[in-house]
Structures are given as C-alpha cells and as structure tokens.
C-alpha positions in Angstrom: 0.6 -22.0 -47.7 1.2 -23.5 -44.3 3.7 -21.9 -42.0 3.8 -24.5 -39.3 7.2 -24.2 -37.7 9.7 -27.0 -38.0 10.2 -28.8 -34.7 13.8 -29.2 -33.4 15.2 -32.7 -33.9 17.5 -34.5 -31.4 21.0 -35.4 -32.5 21.8 -39.1 -33.1 23.9 -39.1 -29.9 21.0 -37.7 -27.9 18.7 -40.3 -29.3 21.1 -43.2 -28.6 21.7 -42.1 -25.0 17.9 -42.0 -24.3 17.0 -45.0 -26.5 15.2 -47.8 -24.5 15.4 -51.5 -25.5 13.8 -52.1 -28.9 11.1 -54.4 -27.6 10.2 -52.0 -24.8 10.2 -49.1 -27.3 7.9 -51.1 -29.6 5.4 -51.9 -26.9 5.3 -48.4 -25.6 4.8 -47.1 -29.1 2.0 -49.6 -29.7 0.3 -48.5 -26.5 0.6 -44.8 -27.3 -0.8 -45.4 -30.8 -3.8 -47.3 -29.3 -4.5 -44.5 -26.9 -4.4 -41.9 -29.6 -6.5 -43.7 -32.1 -9.1 -44.5 -29.4 -9.5 -40.8 -28.7 -9.4 -39.9 -32.4 -12.2 -42.4 -33.2 -14.4 -40.9 -30.5 -13.9 -37.3 -31.8 -13.2 -37.6 -35.5 -16.7 -37.7 -37.1 -18.0 -34.7 -35.1 -14.8 -32.8 -35.5 -14.9 -33.3 -39.3 -18.5 -32.4 -39.6 -18.1 -29.2 -37.6 -14.9 -28.3 -39.6 -16.5 -28.9 -43.0 -19.7 -27.1 -42.0 -17.5 -24.0 -41.1 -14.8 -24.2 -43.8 -15.8 -26.8 -46.4 -12.1 -27.6 -46.9 -11.1 -31.2 -46.8 -7.4 -30.6 -47.4 -7.1 -28.2 -44.5 -8.9 -30.7 -42.3 -6.6 -33.5 -43.3 -3.6 -31.2 -42.5 -5.1 -30.4 -39.1 -5.5 -34.1 -38.2 -1.9 -34.8 -39.4 -0.6 -32.0 -37.1 -2.7 -33.3 -34.2 -0.9 -36.6 -34.5 2.5 -34.9 -34.7 1.8 -32.8 -31.5 0.6 -36.0 -29.7 3.8 -37.8 -30.7 5.9 -34.9 -29.4 4.0 -34.6 -26.2 6.4 -35.4 -23.3 5.8 -38.7 -21.6 5.2 -37.1 -18.2 2.4 -35.0 -19.7 0.9 -38.1 -21.5 0.8 -39.9 -18.1 -0.9 -36.8 -16.6 -3.5 -36.9 -19.4 -4.3 -40.5 -18.6 -4.8 -39.8 -14.9 -7.1 -36.9 -15.7 -8.9 -38.2 -18.8 -12.7 -38.5 -18.1 -12.3 -36.9 -14.6 -13.1 -33.3 -13.7 -9.9 -32.9 -11.8 -10.3 -29.1 -11.7 -13.4 -29.5 -9.5 -11.5 -31.1 -6.5 -12.2 -29.2 -3.3 -8.5 -29.0 -2.6 -8.1 -26.7 -5.7 -7.2 -23.2 -4.8 -5.9 -20.7 -7.5 -3.7 -17.7 -7.5 -3.3 -15.2 -10.3 0.2 -13.6 -10.7 2.1 -11.4 -13.0 5.5 -13.1 -13.5 7.5 -9.9 -13.5 5.7 -8.4 -10.5 5.8 -11.6 -8.5 9.3 -12.9 -9.1 10.9 -11.1 -12.0 11.2 -14.1 -14.3 9.8 -17.6 -14.9 12.9 -18.9 -13.1 12.1 -16.5 -10.3 8.6 -18.0 -10.0 10.2 -21.5 -9.8 12.3 -20.2 -6.9 9.2 -18.9 -5.1 7.2 -22.1 -5.3 7.7 -22.8 -1.6 5.7 -19.7 -0.9 3.0 -20.6 -3.5 2.8 -24.0 -1.8 2.6 -22.4 1.7 -0.4 -20.4 0.5 -2.2 -23.7 -0.3 -2.3 -22.9 -4.0 -2.8 -25.8 -6.4 -3.5 -23.7 -9.5 -1.2 -20.9 -10.6 -2.4 -18.5 -13.3 0.6 -16.8 -15.0 -0.7 -13.6 -16.5 0.4 -12.9 -20.1 4.1 -13.8 -20.6 4.5 -14.4 -24.3 6.5 -12.0 -26.5 5.0 -8.5 -26.9 6.3 -5.2 -28.2 8.9 -3.7 -25.9 7.0 -0.4 -26.0 4.6 -1.1 -23.1 2.1 1.4 -24.4 1.5 -1.0 -27.3 1.5 -4.3 -25.3 -1.9 -4.1 -23.5 -0.3 -5.7 -20.5 0.9 -8.7 -22.6 -2.4 -9.2 -24.5 -0.8 -7.9 -27.8 1.1 -11.1 -28.7 4.0 -10.7 -31.1 5.0 -14.4 -31.1 2.9 -17.3 -29.7 6.0 -19.6 -29.5 8.3 -17.2 -27.7 8.3 -16.0 -24.1 8.9 -12.3 -23.5 12.8 -12.3 -23.3 12.6 -10.2 -20.1 10.7 -13.1 -18.4 12.7 -16.1 -19.8 12.4 -18.7 -22.4 10.2 -21.6 -23.5 12.6 -23.9 -21.8 12.1 -22.0 -18.5 8.3 -22.3 -19.0 8.6 -26.1 -19.5 10.9 -26.4 -16.4 8.5 -24.4 -14.3 5.6 -26.5 -15.4 7.5 -29.7 -14.5 8.4 -28.4 -11.0 4.8 -27.3 -10.5 3.5 -30.7 -11.4 5.9 -32.3 -8.9 4.1 -30.3 -6.3 0.6 -31.0 -7.7 0.3 -27.4 -8.9 -1.4 -26.8 -12.2 -0.4 -23.9 -14.5 -2.9 -21.7 -16.4 -2.0 -19.2 -19.1 -3.9 -16.7 -21.4 -4.4 -17.9 -24.9 -5.2 -14.6 -26.8 -7.4 -15.8 -29.7 -9.0 -12.7 -31.0 -6.1 -10.7 -32.2 -2.3 -10.4 -32.6 0.1 -7.5 -32.1 0.7 -5.4 -35.2 4.3 -6.5 -34.7 3.4 -10.2 -35.2 5.0 -11.7 -38.3 1.6 -12.2 -40.0 0.7 -8.5 -39.4 4.1 -7.3 -40.7 3.8 -9.3 -43.9 0.1 -8.2 -44.3 1.2 -4.6 -43.9 3.7 -5.2 -46.6 0.9 -6.3 -48.9 1.3 -10.1 -49.0 -2.2 -11.4 -49.8 -1.8 -14.7 -47.9 -1.3 -12.7 -44.7 -3.7 -9.9 -45.4 -6.4 -12.7 -45.6 -5.6 -13.6 -42.0 -7.0 -10.2 -40.8 -9.8 -7.9 -41.9 -8.7 -5.3 -44.5 -11.3 -2.9 -45.8 -11.3 0.1 -48.2 -15.1 0.4 -48.7 -16.2 3.2 -46.5 -19.8 2.0 -46.7 -18.8 -1.4 -45.1 -16.8 0.4 -42.5 -19.7 2.7 -41.6 -22.1 -0.2 -41.4 -19.8 -2.1 -39.1 -19.4 0.9 -36.9 -23.2 1.3 -36.6 -23.9 -2.3 -35.8 -21.1 -3.4 -33.6 -20.6 -1.9 -30.1 -17.2 -0.5 -29.3 -15.1 -2.3 -26.8 -13.3 0.7 -25.3 -15.3 3.8 -26.5 -13.3 6.3 -24.4 -9.8 4.9 -24.2 -9.7 3.4 -27.7 -12.6 4.7 -29.7 -13.4 3.2 -33.1 -13.2 -0.2 -34.7 -10.7 0.3 -37.5 -7.2 1.7 -37.9 -6.1 3.3 -41.2 -2.9 2.1 -42.8 -1.6 4.8 -45.2 0.9 2.5 -46.8 -1.9 0.2 -47.8 -4.6 2.8 -48.4 -6.9 0.6 -46.3 -8.2 0.1 -42.8 -7.6 -2.9 -40.7 -10.0 -4.1 -38.0 -8.8 -3.3 -34.5 -11.7 -3.8 -32.1 -9.6 -3.5 -28.9 -6.7 -1.2 -29.5 -5.2 0.2 -32.7 -2.1 -2.0 -32.3 -4.1 -5.2 -31.9 -5.3 -6.6 -35.3 -8.4 -8.8 -35.2 -7.8 -12.3 -36.6 -10.1 -13.6 -39.4 -11.3 -17.0 -38.3 -13.3 -17.2 -41.5 -10.0 -18.3 -43.0 -9.3 -21.9 -42.0 -5.5 -21.2 -42.1 -6.1 -18.9 -39.1 -7.9 -21.6 -37.1 -5.4 -24.3 -38.0 -2.3 -22.2 -37.1 -3.8 -20.9 -33.9 -4.7 -24.5 -32.9 -1.0 -25.5 -33.6 0.0 -22.7 -31.3 -2.4 -24.0 -28.7 -1.0 -27.5 -28.9 2.5 -26.3 -28.8 1.9 -24.4 -25.6 0.0 -27.3 -24.1 3.1 -29.4 -24.8 5.1 -27.1 -22.6 3.1 -28.2 -19.6 0.2 -25.8 -19.5 -2.8 -27.3 -17.7 -5.5 -24.7 -18.2 -5.9 -22.4 -21.3 -7.8 -19.2 -20.6 -9.5 -18.3 -23.9 -9.2 -14.6 -23.9 -12.1 -12.5 -25.4 -13.6 -15.6 -27.0 -17.1 -14.1 -27.7 -15.5 -11.7 -30.2 -13.6 -14.1 -32.5 -16.2 -14.5 -35.3 -17.2 -11.4 -37.4 -20.1 -11.2 -39.7 -21.5 -8.0 -41.2 -25.1 -7.5 -40.3 -24.6 -8.7 -36.7 -23.2 -7.3 -33.5 -20.2 -9.7 -33.9 -20.7 -11.0 -30.4 -21.4 -14.6 -29.3 -22.2 -15.8 -32.8 -23.0 -19.5 -33.4 -19.7 -19.9 -35.2 -17.8 -19.0 -32.0 -19.4 -22.0 -30.3 -18.5 -24.2 -33.2 -14.8 -23.1 -32.8 -14.8 -23.7 -29.1 -16.4 -27.1 -29.5 -13.7 -28.0 -32.0 -11.0 -26.8 -29.6 -12.5 -29.0 -26.9 -12.5 -32.0 -29.3 -8.9 -31.4 -30.5 -7.7 -31.1 -26.9 -9.5 -34.3 -25.9 -7.6 -36.2 -28.6 -4.1 -34.7 -28.1 -4.0 -33.4 -24.5 -7.1 -34.4 -22.5 -5.5 -33.3 -19.3 -5.8 -29.6 -20.5 -8.9 -27.7 -19.5 -10.5 -24.7 -21.3 -11.4 -21.6 -19.2 -13.6 -19.2 -21.1 -13.3 -15.5 -20.5 -16.8 -14.4 -21.3 -17.5 -11.0 -19.7 -21.2 -10.8 -20.8 -24.7 -10.9 -19.4 -25.5 -14.2 -17.7 -27.7 -15.5 -20.5 -24.7 -15.0 -22.9 -22.3 -16.7 -20.6 -24.0 -20.0 -20.0 -23.9 -21.3 -23.6 -20.1 -21.4 -23.4 -20.4 -24.5 -21.2 -22.0 -26.2 -24.2 -24.2 -29.1 -23.3 -23.6 -32.1 -21.1 -23.4 -34.2 -24.3 -21.4 -31.7 -26.3 -19.4 -29.6 -23.8 -17.4 -26.6 -24.8 -15.5 -24.8 -22.0 -14.6 -26.8 -18.8 -14.9 -23.6 -16.7 -16.1 -20.0 -17.0 -15.5 -16.9 -14.9 -18.3 -16.1 -12.5 -18.2 -12.4 -13.5 -21.8 -11.4 -12.6 -21.5 -12.9 -9.1 -18.3 -11.0 -8.5 -19.8 -7.7 -9.5 -22.9 -8.4 -7.5 -20.8 -9.2 -4.5 -19.3 -5.7 -4.5 -22.7 -4.2 -5.1 -23.8 -6.0 -1.9 -20.9 -4.6 0.1 -21.8 -1.1 -0.9 -25.6 -1.5 -0.3 -25.5 -3.8 2.7 -28.4 -5.6 0.9 -28.0 -9.2 -0.2 -31.3 -9.5 -2.2 -29.6 -9.2 -5.6 -26.8 -11.5 -4.6 -29.3 -14.1 -3.4 -31.1 -13.9 -6.7 -27.8 -14.3 -8.6 -26.7 -17.2 -6.5 -30.1 -18.9 -6.9 -29.5 -18.9 -10.7 -26.0 -20.3 -10.3 -27.2 -23.0 -7.8 -29.9 -24.0 -10.2 -27.5 -24.9 -13.1 -26.4 -28.4 -13.9 -23.7 -29.4 -11.3 -21.3 -30.2 -14.1 -21.0 -26.5 -14.9 -17.9 -25.2 -13.1 -17.4 -21.5 -12.4 -14.1 -19.9 -11.5 -15.0 -17.7 -8.5 -13.0 -14.6 -7.4 -13.2 -11.3 -5.6 -10.6 -9.4 -7.6 -8.5 -10.1 -10.6 -6.1 -8.2 -13.0 -9.0 -6.4 -14.6 -11.5 -3.7 -13.6 -14.9 -4.2 -12.1 -17.7 -3.5 -14.5 -21.2 -3.0 -13.1 -23.0 -5.6 -15.2 -25.9 -6.2 -12.7 -29.5 -7.3 -13.0 -30.9 -3.8 -13.4 -34.6 -4.8 -14.0 -34.5 -6.4 -10.5 -32.8 -3.3 -9.0 -35.3 -1.0 -10.6 -38.1 -3.0 -9.1 -36.5 -2.2 -5.7 -36.1 1.5 -6.5 -32.5 1.6 -7.9 -32.2 3.2 -11.3 -29.3 2.0 -13.4 -27.4 5.3 -14.1 -27.8 6.6 -10.6 -26.9 3.3 -9.1 -23.7 2.9 -11.1 -22.7 6.4 -10.0 -23.4 5.5 -6.4 -21.3 2.4 -6.6 -18.4 4.2 -8.1 -18.7 7.0 -5.6 -18.8 4.6 -2.7 -15.8 2.6 -3.7 -13.8 5.7 -4.5 -14.5 6.8 -0.9 -16.8 9.7 -1.9 -19.8 8.5 0.1 -20.0 9.3 3.8 -19.1 6.2 5.8 -17.2 4.6 3.0 -13.6 3.4 3.8 -13.0 2.1 0.3 -10.2 3.5 -1.9 -10.6 2.8 -5.6 -10.1 4.7 -8.8 -12.2 4.8 -12.0 -11.3 3.3 -15.3 -12.6 4.0 -18.8 -14.9 6.8 -17.4 -17.3 8.2 -19.9 -18.0 11.9 -19.1 -21.1 11.9 -21.4 -23.0 8.9 -19.9 -21.3 9.0 -16.5 -20.5 5.3 -16.9 -17.2 4.0 -15.5 -15.5 0.9 -14.2 -13.6 0.5 -11.0 -10.1 -0.5 -10.1 -8.5 -1.4 -6.7 -7.2 -4.3 -4.7 -9.4 -6.3 -2.3 -7.7 -4.8 0.7 -8.2 -1.2 -0.4 -11.8 -1.9 -1.2 -12.3 -3.4 2.2 -10.9 -0.4 4.0 -7.4 -1.7 5.0 -5.7 1.1 3.1 -7.8 3.8 4.7 -7.4 2.4 8.2 -3.6 2.1 7.8 -3.3 5.7 6.5 -5.4 7.0 9.4 -3.7 4.7 11.9 -7.2 3.7 13.2 -7.0 0.3 14.9 -10.7 -0.1 15.4 -11.3 0.7 11.8 -8.6 -1.8 10.8 -10.3 -4.5 12.8 -13.5 -4.0 10.8 -11.6 -3.9 7.5 -9.7 -7.1 8.2 -12.9 -8.8 9.4 -14.7 -7.7 6.2 -11.8 -9.0 4.0 -11.8 -12.4 5.8 -15.6 -12.7 5.6 -15.5 -12.1 1.8 -12.9 -14.8 1.4 -15.0 -17.2 3.5 -18.0 -16.4 1.3 -15.8 -17.0 -1.8 -14.7 -20.4 -0.4 -18.3 -21.4 0.4 -19.3 -21.2 -3.3 -19.1 -24.2 -5.6 -16.4 -24.0 -8.2 -12.7 -23.1 -8.3 -11.8 -20.2 -5.9 -9.0 -17.8 -7.1 -6.9 -15.4 -5.1 -5.3 -12.4 -6.7 -1.7 -12.2 -5.7 -1.3 -9.9 -2.8 -4.8 -10.5 -1.4 -3.5 -13.1 1.0 -1.3 -10.5 2.7 -3.5 -7.5 2.4 -1.6 -5.6 -0.3 -3.1 -2.2 -1.0 -3.2 0.0 -4.1 0.0 0.9 -5.8 -0.2 4.5 -7.1 3.3 4.5 -8.7 1.8 3.8 -12.1 0.8 7.4 -12.3 4.4 8.4 -12.5 5.1 6.0 -15.5 4.3 7.7 -18.8 3.6 4.3 -20.4 1.1 3.3 -17.8 -0.3 6.6 -16.4 -3.4 6.5 -18.6 -4.4 3.0 -17.5 -5.7 3.0 -13.9 -5.8 -0.8 -13.9 -2.2 -0.7 -13.0 -3.2 0.5 -9.5 -3.8 -3.2 -8.7 -1.1 -4.5 -11.0 1.8 -3.3 -8.8 4.8 -5.3 -7.8 4.2 -8.0 -5.2 5.6 -6.6 -1.9 7.7 -9.4 -0.3 8.2 -7.3 2.8 4.5 -8.1 3.6 5.4 -11.8 3.5 8.0 -11.3 6.2 5.2 -9.9 8.4 3.1 -13.1 8.2 5.1 -14.5 11.1 4.8 -11.3 13.2 1.8 -11.8 15.6 -0.9 -9.2 15.4 0.1 -7.7 12.0 -2.5 -7.3 9.3 -0.6 -9.8 7.2 -0.5 -12.5 10.0 -4.2 -12.1 10.7 -5.3 -12.3 7.1 -2.9 -15.1 6.0 -3.6 -17.3 9.0 -7.4 -16.8 8.6 -7.2 -17.8 5.0 -5.0 -20.8 5.9 -7.6 -21.9 8.4 -10.5 -21.5 6.0 -8.7 -23.5 3.3 -7.9 -26.3 5.7 -11.5 -26.6 6.8 -12.7 -26.6 3.2 -10.3 -29.4 2.2 -11.3 -31.5 5.2 -15.1 -31.6 4.7 -17.0 -33.2 1.8 -19.8 -30.7 2.2 -17.5 -28.3 0.2 -17.4 -30.7 -2.8 -18.4 -29.2 -6.1 -21.2 -31.7 -6.4 -22.8 -30.7 -3.1 -26.4 -29.4 -3.2 -26.5 -25.7 -2.5 -29.5 -23.6 -1.5 -29.8 -19.9 -0.9 -32.1 -19.2 2.1 -34.7 -16.4 1.9 -33.8 -15.1 5.4 -35.8 -12.2 6.7 -32.9 -9.8 7.2 -31.6 -8.5 3.8 -28.2 -7.9 5.3 -27.8 -11.7 5.9 -26.6 -14.1 3.2 -27.3 -17.7 4.2 -26.0 -20.6 2.1 -26.9 -24.2 2.9 -24.6 -26.9 1.5 -25.5 -30.6 1.7 -23.4 -33.6 0.8 -24.0 -37.1 2.2 -25.0 -36.8 5.8 -23.3 -33.4 6.2 -25.1 -30.0 6.1 -23.3 -26.7 6.3 -24.9 -23.4 7.2 -22.6 -20.7 5.8 -24.0 -17.4 7.2 -22.6 -13.9 6.3 -23.3 -10.5 7.8 -23.1 -7.8 5.1 -23.7 -5.0 7.6 -21.9 -2.4 9.6 -23.9 -3.5 12.7 -24.1 -6.8 14.6 -26.9 -9.1 13.6 -28.8 -11.7 15.5 -29.4 -14.8 13.3 -32.1 -17.4 14.2 -31.7 -21.0 13.3 -34.7 -23.0 11.9 -35.5 -24.4 15.3 -32.9 -25.8 17.7 -30.1 -27.5 15.8 -27.1 -29.5 17.0 -24.0 -28.1 15.2 -20.3 -27.5 15.3 -18.6 -24.2 14.5 -16.0 -25.3 12.0 -13.7 -22.3 12.9 -13.9 -22.5 16.7 -14.6 -26.2 17.2 -17.5 -25.4 19.6 -20.3 -27.9 19.6 -23.8 -27.8 21.0 -27.5 -27.1 20.5 -28.1 -23.7 18.9 -31.3 -21.6 18.4 -29.7 -18.3 17.5 -26.2 -16.8 17.1 -24.9 -13.2 16.9 -22.6 -12.2 14.1 -20.5 -9.0 14.5 -20.4 -6.5 11.7 -18.9 -8.0 8.6 -18.5 -11.4 10.2 -19.6 -15.0 9.3 -20.2 -18.5 10.7 -19.6 -21.9 9.1 -21.8 -24.2 11.1 -21.8 -28.0 10.5 -25.2 -29.4 11.4 -25.2 -32.9 12.8 
C-alpha cells in the first residue's frame, strides 16, 4: 500500500495565465524529456541491480522509477537550470565556498526572518547556509531531540514557517549564489509521526516499517551485540509499548523509532520525501546518522554493506532527478569506517563527509601544544584521492567526542582513559593555565568517559578573559581564535563556521534554567544568536571587530589565490618543533607555506634555506630565512 501524497494541481486559470506558446512548450518538453532519459539511461541498470539485490521486488522498483519521473516533472524550471549548470561539476569544492551553520529560531526566529537577514549572511562571505532541523517535531521539546525527531517530512515546524517559506528562502539564496543545506533524518521518525501512530494502533502495514519485537531472547541478543548510542542519557535499545505488549526499537531516544529499511516501502517513501525536499530548493542533504540505518541480528548494526547499497542508490536517484543536489554524510566513526562512505571514484556515494577526527584532533592539539598527532591525521587526509571532499569545522551544533588515534598516543606515553580525562579537565578550565570554559555531556561516572560542549570563543579563552577583564589575556584568546580559523581555511575541503563564531559569541548558560533543556548541556552552544554583537563589528577595537575583520581578510585571501583550490597538492612538514604545524600547498606555479604556532610561547621558525616570499596578510615581500611567530599566531607565506 503506497501512501505517496497527492501533489497539488494548479487551477485552469493559473495554467492558462502561465501557458507558453504551444510550439515553445512542445520544444521545452522535448528537451526536458531528452535530459531526463539521458540521465536515466546512465543510472538505470545499476540502480535496478542494486534495488533487486536488496529487495527483489520488481513492482516496487517500477513504482520508484515512475515517481522519480513525476518528481523530475514537478521540479521547478529554475532548479532544473541549476542542475544543468552543476551536472558533472564538483561545484561544492570551489574555493569561494564558505559555510555557516544556523538554527533558524536562534538566528532569526523564522524562515522569513532568515530571508530578511541574508544581507548579513552575505556580508560574512557565506555561500553555503546549513539550516539546522526545521521540519515538524513534537511541540514538547523534551521529545524533539533538537528537531531530529521528525513528525512530518513534508511540513515545516509551524513555529518556523511553511514549505512555501522554505522555497522562497531557497530562491532568494540562489539569487545571491548561496546554497542551502538541511538535515535529512533517515534512521528514525518521531513516535508522533503518522506511521508510528498507526503502528502503535496495530496496523500491520505500518508496524512493518519499524522493528517490533516480543521475543525476549532476540531483544537480549541485540542488546549484547549492538553498542548503545547514549548509554547514560538514553540507556537501552528498545522501548516497551504496553498497548501492543511488544517492544519497538529506539536506538537513540525512546521517542525516536528506528525505521526498517529491510522493507522496500520504507526506502521508497523516504526517497520520495528526499525528492520532495530537493524540489523546494535544497542544495545539500546532510544524511543524519547514516551508518545506523540497516539492522541485522548477529552484527553490531553499524556500517553494514547494505548501508552503502542504500547510499549508492540515493546518489544514483539524485543524479537522475536532481543532479545539482549533493549528499553530505554524517559519519561520526573511526577514520577507517568513514572513508568507505565516499564510495569509489567509479561508483561514488556521498559527495562530502564531515572531517570529525581532524576536528577532535585539533582540540587535542590545543590542549597539549603538541602537533604530532594532528600531523599524522592530516597526512592521512592529504594522502586520499583528491576527489574526496571533507567538510572541515572547528565547532558545530554537537558535542566534541574524543575519538583519537590512541595507539599512536600510547606510543608517546598518553594512555586513553587518563588522556580523555585530561582533555575534559583542560577544556572545563580545571587544569592550571587553562582559560577554556566548557561543560561535559553524556558523562559516564563508571568509565569516566565524557564528551565536551562549548563555543569556539569560550574554548579559546574569550569568555574567561572577558569575565576577568584581562586585556592581555583577551589578546591571546583572540589571536588563538583567529589562528584556528586560519588553519581551518588552509585545509582542502569546505570550511564551515558555526553561527556566532564570527563575532566571538560565548557560552549561553540560560539552558540550565529551562526544564526541557537543562539535562542536555549541548544547549550551551545552541543559544540565541546575539545581534548586539553584530553592532559591535563596526566599533574599532572590540573583540567582534577584531575577529570579524580578521576572518573577512582570511576569506578574501583564500578566494584570491589558486593555491587554496581543493585540487592543490598538500603536504605536512615534519618540522623539528612539535608545537609548529607546517602545511605546504602547491598549485600551478604557486607554493604556500601555512605555518601555525600551537604554543603559549613565541617560536622561531626556520625556512628550508633562503626563500623569496610574500606574506599574504601583511603584503610584505622579500627574502626570508626565518620568522618569529608569537604565541598562537600563524603565517601564510606565498613562495615565489
């Protein structure tokens, strides 16, 4: 039984008013058909083979192909034109791409409010805007998981606006060459979703879209074999439903029911939701929690081969219907589990992946003043095929988990449990000399393990310096913040700012007074955007002016020089001082030395002989044998 929603039809008057000349309409239709069938021919055989291997259901595959055509036909002409400009081109790798992640309500109240604030977004140099979850969720925030418990994939949260508002925002963004990203929550739905409500009522068609189980032996086996996602804040893998006398699988939270992708109806309907949202003007789909979507008893239900089959099918479907849309995989796993989500050069899966390990290793480096592990991590990244594109960031909406290369650290005398404790103590300001101000999340009192939450500014010491009114300390904190962003922009891939970082917004502790949020410390960096800080951008000498102007200068330099292209060759130097990170980028006849001092002390850095270079920040040119970097400072030197 399909429940694909009927699409609204235009009235005859609407159609007549918009109707072009019959010959022009016929030519345009023929051209659109030719484009569609060219793409379908290229993808059809592989897509059918994968689908039948997974589901062995020809009728459901035929329905999928029919719906793909229907969504293509309904795709607005402006988006089809954008598809044609982007098709076959890795547009998301352009060096003028700069992202920003925002919560709609915190940033501007509503989607219309975001549209009204696009002048500021553009002023920041942002060309990629990630709207954090905005689809309909339960009004009880304690059951919304910050928007990741979706109640309806085709309805915007009424507090934020409507689908028409989303389409209008996308159109205005495209006029400014700004791409929109959204979260596509694939693994689960809210317990308030129509499917879940009908499943709870006992309708077998809808129960089959989730995992219901009454056999305790199966439940116990699953609990033994599958790691818990949130063992302290949401322990357990199942939630008992007394009205059904059964348990339903809820790996994340009890109010989020895991979808059963073994059922082809689930895959088809979720793809129809995907295409519907793409047709509203979304450019990048962030595939939330994608490693978890396939469950199979006898495994750990993570990163199974069927997950990659599904992601590959999603890539093929989008390349037929909406090739201008890119897939961003959220894979918070060990590096060897992350890379397969790129697929292969011949059979790609995700266009981009989060560079999670490098982010965590960066903050380890800040705490330890030792770049050896970061050099090792960046060496791995630089050695990958250049087609692989990472989304790079310092902070995001989520916590920092210390998923580091512990075998390497142990070889250097750093034991895993003790080191995690040190990192958390350092960034919570409990280590002498630390000016960071963070809080723990999901702390396990038994193992001592925990994750960390805070804004970039608070981790860099801006909050502490402001509280203590210490100007010298503030100078160091601002310099550290700017240096980390310069390091971010010197990496290959798509750099992302977290809203508020550009103006040094610090932790927001007001969540502790909200009963619906007090137990989730991630809200410390999910506070409302402070527009008063924007007013200070134009006040000379303020923290906001210093940070904002520095970022603007860095972004302008990056856009102006081909050596920052994603296809540039990048090497990590094995410099003798472990506090120094030295990246060398080469493109054409340009070579860039990007040198960073992760130390509380000035460092003298020696060049490989006398080199003729230009400091891209100061404009100074000349022969150079050595340079001195102040504490937490950097240099971008263009070698000629």
